[in-house]
N, C-alpha and C positions, 0 to 999 in steps of 0.2 A: 240187434233191435227185433222185437216180436211184435207182430202186427196180428191181433186177436181180440174178438168181440168179447168183452167181459165187463159190460156197463151194469147189467142187471144185479150180478153178484160181487159188485166191487167191495172190497175190503182193504183198506190202505195198508193195514199192517200185514195181513195176508199176502198181498201182492208183492211188497217190499221184501218179505220173507222168502217167496219164491225166486224173486229177482236175485237176492243174495246168494241163494243156492245155485241157481244158474250161473252166476258170475265165478262162484268157486269152481263148478264142475267144468267149465270153459277154460278157466286159467290152468287148471289141472291137466286138462286135455292137451292144451297148447304146450305146457311144459313137458308133458310126456313125449309128444313129438320131437320136441327140440332136444331133450335130455339124451346125452350120449351121441349127440351128433357133431360132427365139424361144422361149425358156422361158416355160411358163405361170407366171402368178402364184402363188406358193404351190407350184409344183413343186419336185421334188428339184434339177433342174439337174444338175450334174456331181458333187453331193454323195452319193455312194452307195458301198457296198462290195458286192462279190459273194463269197458263200461257197458252195462245192460240196461235196456229201457223196454218199456211195454206201453204200446200205443192200442188204447181200446176204443178208439173213436173219440169220445168226448173227454175222456180221461186220460192221463199218462202217469207213469212213475218211472224214475231212474235211479239207479245206484252205481257207485264207482266213478262218479263224474268229479274230476279235480276242480278245485277253485278256479274260476275264471275262464272255464273251458265253455265253448258255445254248444248248445244242444239243440235238437230239432223240436219245433213245437208240435203239439198234439194236432190231430185231423189228418194224417197221412192215410190211415186206414180208409176214411171216408172221402178221400180226394178223388181225382181223376185215376189214380194207380189202379183201382179195382177194375176200371173200365179197359185200361189197357193190357191188364193181365188177361182178362176174359177175351181179348182179341188175340193174345199170345204174340204180341209185337215186341221182341226183347229190345230193339233199338229204341223204340218209343219210350218203352219202361226206362231205359238208361238214360235218356235225355231228359224225361219228366223228373227223374231223381236227382239228377244233375242240377236242373234249374230249382227244384225245390230245396235242395241244400244250399244253394248260393243265395236264394231270395228269402228263405223263411228262417234261417237260423236266428235263435234267440241269442243277443249279445248280452252276456253279463258284464257289470262294470269291471272295466280293466281286462276284458276278454280278449280272445284272440281271433274274432272273426274277420277283422280287417285283413289278416293274413291267411285266412282259413283256406282260400283257394290253393295256397301253396304248402298246407300243411299235412302232415302224414297221418291222417285220421281215416280210417277205413271202416265202412259200415257193411255188415252182413245181416241181411233181413230175412227173418223166418216168418213168412206169410201164412197165417191160419185162418180158418173160419171166414173166408171170402165167399164160400158158397160155390167154388169153381174147383173142385176136387175132381172134376170130369176131365180137366186138362191133363191129368197124369194118369197113369194106370197103377193098380197096386201089383207089385211084384214080390212074391214070396213073403207076403204080408209086411211089406216095407212101409214106413209111415210117410216116407217122403215122396210126394205124388208127382214131381217134375224134376228135370235136370236142374242143377245150379247153374246159374248164369253169372259171369265176372264181366262187368261193364268195362267201357273204355276210360272211365274216370277212377272212382274210387269206392265203387258200390258193388256188392253182389246181393243175390237174392234166390230164394227157392221157396216152392210151395209145400205145405204139409197137409195131411188129412187132419181131421178133428181127433183129438185125443183127450183123454181125461187128465194125463199128467201135463205139467206146464213145460217141460222140455224133455225130449227123448234122447236115447244114446245115439241114435242115428243122426240127429241133428248136431249134437256135439261134436261127434266124429266129422261131420262134414265142414261144420264151422271152423274147427282147428286145422283141418286140411287146407281149406281156402286160405286162412290166415297165414299159416306158415309156408306152405308150398308156393303160393301165389304172391301174396301181398308183401311177404318178406324175401322170399327168394327167387321170384320170377318165374314160376312153373316148373322149377328143376329140383328133382329129388336129389337132395344134398348128401350123396354117398361119395366120400372122397376118392373111393376106389374106382369108381365109374365115370367120373366126370373130369375134363381137363381144366387147366388154370383158367382158360378163358371163360369156360361155363361157370367156374367157381368165382369169377369176378375179380380174380387177383391181378388181372393185366387189363388194361383198356387201350385199344390200338391207337394211343395218342403219344405225342411228344412229351416231353416233361413239362413244358409250357401250357399243355392241352391243346395243343393245335394239330391238324393232321389235313392233308390234301387227298381229296378223292379224285383219282385219276381215272377216267373213262377212255377206253380204245376200243375203236372198231377195227377189227382185224379181217382184212381180206387175205384169206389164205392164197388164193391164185386168182390174180386179177384177170388173167387170160380167159377165164370162165364166165366170171361176171364181176361187176364193180358195184359197190354199194356205199352210199354216203348218208349222212343224217343232218338235221337242223338241231344241233344240241342246245342252243338257246332255248328253243322250245320244249325240249325234254327236261331241261333243268327247271324252267318256270312251272312246268305242269307236275313233276314227279319229285322233283328234289328239293324245291324252295321251302314246302312246308315241313319236310324232314330236318332240313337245315335249321329252320326257325325253332323247331320243337327241341332239338339237340343243342341250341345255343347256350343254356346255361351250363351245360356239361361239356361242351368242345367247342373249339374255334375252327370250323371246317370251311375249307376253300375247295373249289372244283374247277377241273380242268379236263380238257378232251383233245382227243387227236385220233385221226384215221390213218392206219398203216396198211401196207401191201407187201405181198410176198411173206407172208408170216405163217407157214405151215406148222403143224404140231409135230412133236418128236414121238407122239404115241401113235403107233400103228394100229389102224381099226380093223376089224374083221367083218366079212359079210354073213348075216344071219339069214338063210334062205326061208325058214319058217316065218321070221319077221318082216322078211324082205327090207331090211335096214342094215347099214353099217353101225357096228356098236364097238365101243370102247369100255372094257370092263373096269370095274372100280380099282382093282390092283393095278392098274396103268396109269391111274390119274397123276401120280407123283412125276410121271415123265410127260405129261401133256404140255406142260409150259416149256417152249422153246425159248431159253434164255438167250440163246445166240442171235436168233432171228426177231424176237419179240422185244423191240427197243421201247419198253412202255414208260420210262422215266421222261416226264416232260421237262422243259428247260428249268421251271422255277424248282420243281421237285428234285432235280439232279443237283443244282447249284446250292440248295439250303440244306439244313439238317432237320426239316419237318418230317414227320411220320407221314409215310405214304402208304395209302390203301389203294391198290390196283383193282380195276373191274374191267374185265376183257370181254368183249362180245365178239366171239369166234364165228366167222362164217366159213364152212368147209369148202373145199374144192368140190367140183362136180363129181369127181371120181369117188369121192366119199359121202356123197349127197343122197339120202337123208342121214345124219350122223347122229347117234343117240348113245347115253350113257347106260350101262348095264350095271344093276346093282348085283351084290354077291349072291342073292336068293334067285338070280335069273331075269327078274323083272327090269323094266325100264324106268329110268328116273322121270318122275312127272316134271320136274324143274328143268331137266337136262343141263344142270350146272353143278358146281361144286365149290367149296371153299377152301381156303387155306390159312389157318390162323395166323393173324400177324401180317399177312401179305395182301389177301383180298380174295377174289372171287373170278370164277370163269362162267360165262353162260354160251351155250351153243346155239346159234341162230340158223336154222335150215331156211333156205328160200323156199317160197311157196312152190315153185316148180324147179325141179332139178336139172331142168334143160339148160345148155349153156346159152348165154347172152353172145352170140355171135357177132352183132353189131358194135360191140364194145361201149355202148351208152351206158351211163352212170344211172343206177337206179336208186331212188331216194326213199328212205324208210320214213314213214308217216308215223304220227303219233299212235295211231292205231295198231301199226305194225310192231311198235316197241313197247306197247303197255304191257303184254306178258313178259318180256324180257326185264323191263323195270320193275315189275312186281317181284320176279325172282332176285333181282339186285337188293331190292329193299329188304327182303327176307334174309339175303346175305349179309346185309349191314347189321341187322338184329343179331345174327349169329356171331359176327365179329365182335359185337360189343357184349357177348356173354349172355344173350336172351334166347328164348325158344326161337328157332328160324321163322315159324309161322306165327303170325300174329293171331290167328283164330285156333283156338285148341279145343279138340273135343276127345274125352277120354270115356269111352263106354263104360269101362270098369268103375270109374269114379263118378260117371254121369255129370261131368262138369264142362262147361262151355263157355269159352271167352269170346267176347265181341271184338271183332278185329278193329283197329283203329284205320279204317280205310284211308284216310287223308294223310296222316303224319306218321303212319306206321308204328307209333309208339304209345302206348296207352298212358295215362297219368300216373297210374301206380307202377308202370315200368320205369318211366321217367324219375320216379321217386327213387326206385332202386339204383339207377345208373347215377344219380345225385349222391346217394350214400356211398357208392363205390368210389366215385371221384373225390368226395370229401375224405373217404378212409385213405385213399392212396396219397392225396395231399398231406393230410396230418402224418402218415408214416414217413413221407419224404421229409417233412418238417422236423421230425423227432430224429431221423437218422443225420440230417444236416446239422443240428445243434450238437447232436452227440460228437460228430467229427470235429466241431468247432471246438468243443471242450477238450477232446484229445489234443487238437492242435495247440491250444494255450498250455495245456500242461507239458506238452513237449519242448516248448519254447518258453522257459520260466523268466527270461530277461524282455519278453515281448511288452511292449507299451500298448494297452488296450485304450483306444480312443472312447470317449463318451459317445460318439454317434454308435460305435457297434454295440455297446450296452443299450442304447435307445432302441436299435433295430431288434435286439434280443428280446428285450420286455415287449415290444410291440407284437413280436412273433407269438410269445407265449400268451399274451393277451387274446390274439385272434384265434389261436388254437383253443383257449378256454370258451371263446365265444362259439367256435364251431361246436365244441361239445355240447354247451347249452342248448344252441339251436336244433341240433340233431335229437337230442333228447326230448324237446318240445315238438318235434315233427316239422320244424321249418327248415326243410331240406335245402330249398334255394339260399337261404341265409346261411346256412351251415356250410354250403359247398363254397360261397364266396368267402367266408370267413377262413376256412381251411386253404383256400387259394391265397389269401393274404398272409397267412401263417407261412405257406411254404415260401412265398416271394421275399417276406421279410427275412426268414432264416438264410435263403440263398444269399441275400444282399449283405448280410453281415458275415456271411463264410467268405464271399468273395470280394470283400472290401479291399481296396488298393493297397492299404498299409499293411494288412495281412498277406496279400498276395506277393508283396515285395520280400516279406521275410521267409514265406512259403518256398518262392521259388529262387530266392538269393539269400540263403542262410550264411552264417559266418563262415562255416566250412567252404562255402563256394568263394567267398572272398580270398581265403587263405589260398585255395588251388589257383584262383586267378593271378594274384599278385606276387605269390612267392618266387616263380620264375623271374620275375623283373628285380625283386629286391635282394635275392640271395647273392648274386654276383657283386652288388655294391656293398652289401653287409661283409662280404668276404674281404674286400679291399679295405674297408673300415676297421676289421677285426685285425687285420694283419698290421696296418699302420698304427692301430692302439697297441698292439703288442710289441712292435719295434720301439715305439715311444716309451712304453713301460720298462722295456730292457735297457734302452738308453738312459731313462731316469735312473733306474736302480743301479747301472754300472757307474753313472756319475755320483750318485749318492754314497756308493761303496768306496770309490776313490777318495771322496772328500772324507769319509769316516777314517779311512787307512792313513791319510796324510796328517789328520789331526791326531791321530793316536801316536805317530812317529814323532811328532815335534813337542808333545806334552813333557817328556823327562827334561829335555835340554832346557825348556822354559822353566821348570823347577830349579835347576842349578843356577 
């Protein structure tokens, strides 16, 4: 969307031509960025449409809007937005755009505005001619006068100086980068040679049914030095509950906690005289977790088959306090923690004073004490789900800043990405399950297929079609729900009891079981039958011989 004063020289035909040209150039730029790249799992790929609009205050024009799609009304240029931009308050601008989009969308007949809060429509605003060019400095004759900002919802914006051309090459490049790198792929440069499967979104840290247990453990490495405890219920309510609510459409997450004692690390630290700290280098991190002493599995996690993500808060002994992680470049880690893909994360918590607590009393960690640690854990959770670890991203080279979702840790456009990945994973599982069912039926030609199985397969195919349709319409919540149903129906069809009985008790299995019982009986039956046959044959032969001997005398 372009915000530009143009009421005095408004020409509908000329404006539409400019918008059509801008639409073509933006579409080509996005296609160029995507072309030749491996798509991230759950990304949009080439399935997208570009809509371009101009808000000139009293008049507006739009091109590329599909029938039934909601659009923004005129008036954004002359709204409170100008004042907020002049104040350079990005959070206020983000909230204003969010409320404006929710309250002011024009609802065409049969439109999608009722579901628009859940739809994958992303807006990039190029704001021109507002008279606030002093907010940004011209660098190397650049036409973009401020950094681009990506909000917590589904909006992005940047300021440009006054230009004679309708759209500049710099604007097109920035727009395509924002759309592809962030809104499609979560802020990750999708080079398959540089990123892991987790970053590519090919795996989510969830069980097959979409469930996971977040297991939090407070590790007192040496209780004789000091003892720490926490009120985890308060921690969960303040830091975790908003995150669990935000991720509810994607995953069914449960939280458990425990406090452990005598849990030393197996990675040996070294004293750095210049830093006056004990450090553990990054190449020693694979040995940090002590599998023999850290009994991290809680009761329900150990008993079930749910996926478990461990988050260990490690309090070092006094001999190693303060303990810090050292990067490969020699600098200290700012978070003092690390993640292990598919397993979880570890955060080192150094007591404020490294003096031993000789009286043996228990020290309780307050919410303020735990806030820095929980912020690191939330960043680790983002990384485990395949997103950029930090919720706020600033790249000086690209001059793009992301407003952090401080409450939920996940922006709306990031949740869209996770929903697409979850839907993609469920559809892939659905296809694999039905393929296995087809191979099973073909391998057992005498199998009797119940009507119930056919109904389940048809329901699964229908749900998968709904998932594809909803995803193409940007309704990612509905797409994820339909994909989950498709997977569930496919698994119910495959694990139907009548099929399982044939799968685990085939005909060969019955032969193997009953042959040892029936062969001895059959042997006696065959021998008895053979004796009877010989007896019958002998009697028949004697009868024939006697009849042949008496027939001449009977003739005389």
